C-alpha positions, -999 to +999 in steps of 0.1 A: +000+000+000+010+037-003+014+039+035+041+012+032+060+032+006+059+064+027+085+050+051+110+052+022+103+088+012+135+102+027+157+075+012+140+080-022+146+117-020+183+111-013+186+087-042+168+112-065+192+140-053+222+117-059+212+109-095+201+145-104+230+162-086+256+138-100+244+144-136+248+182-131+282+179-113+296+155-139+285+176-169+296+209-152+330+193-147+332+182-184+323+218-194+349+232-171+377+208-181+369+212-218+362+249-215+375+259-249+352+233-265+323+244-244+328+280-256+330+268-292+298+248-288+280+277-273+291+298-303+278+271-327+244+273-309+243+310-320+246+324-285+260+359-281+290+361-257+296+323-258+324+325-231+299+341-207+272+315-214+298+287-210+309+302-176+272+304-166+266+268-176+296+256-155+285+277-125+249+265-127+258+229-133+285+225-108+269+248-082+234+236-087+245+200-088+264+203-055+235+221-038+211+193-050+236+166-038+238+181-003+201+191-003+206+228+004+177+251-006+165+221-026+131+233-037+144+266-051+175+251-067+155+223-083+132+249-098+162+268-112+177+236-126+144+226-142+142+260-159+179+258-170+174+224-186+143+235-203+160+265-218+191+244-227+169+219-245+152+246-265+185+261-275+205+229-283+180+202-291+152+218-312+159+201-345+131+176-343+138+163-378+170+147-363+160+116-343+191+121-321+181+156-313+146+145-306+159+119-282+181+144-264+151+169-262+128+143-245+156+131-222+160+167-211+122+169-206+125+138-183+152+156-163+130+187-161+103+164-147+127+149-122+137+184-110+100+194-107+093+163-086+123+171-064+110+207-061+076+194-049+090+166-026+119+185-011+152+171+000+140+147+026+156+143+060+190+131+047+200+166+037+211+200+049+175+212+045+163+182+066+188+190+093+177+226+094+140+218+096 
């Protein structure tokens, strides 16, 4: 029953934060260590000031990922991450005639959904937010 599952909510929130946060930290790290390539990619997407957008992406992904991992200001950070991924998908994966782009777009939408769920559920007790509550 649902009541039986409720006892696992804090553990489930922790697992969700580990997966969502790790994704952001990993890709933020890739963008940072391959910064020149990241800037070039941003330029190819047609973004003005690609170095600025690359730096913002690194900060949002590394910073947001770490905040999600530790569960600090989780609801707000998860909302910000959801918006970031939605915007990124609309910039980089909007060529729906390309099956690969379509796949990446919908994978991003699943990530947006995960962040929205985390925003609604909160960090759970195994988090900085849970310790502060």
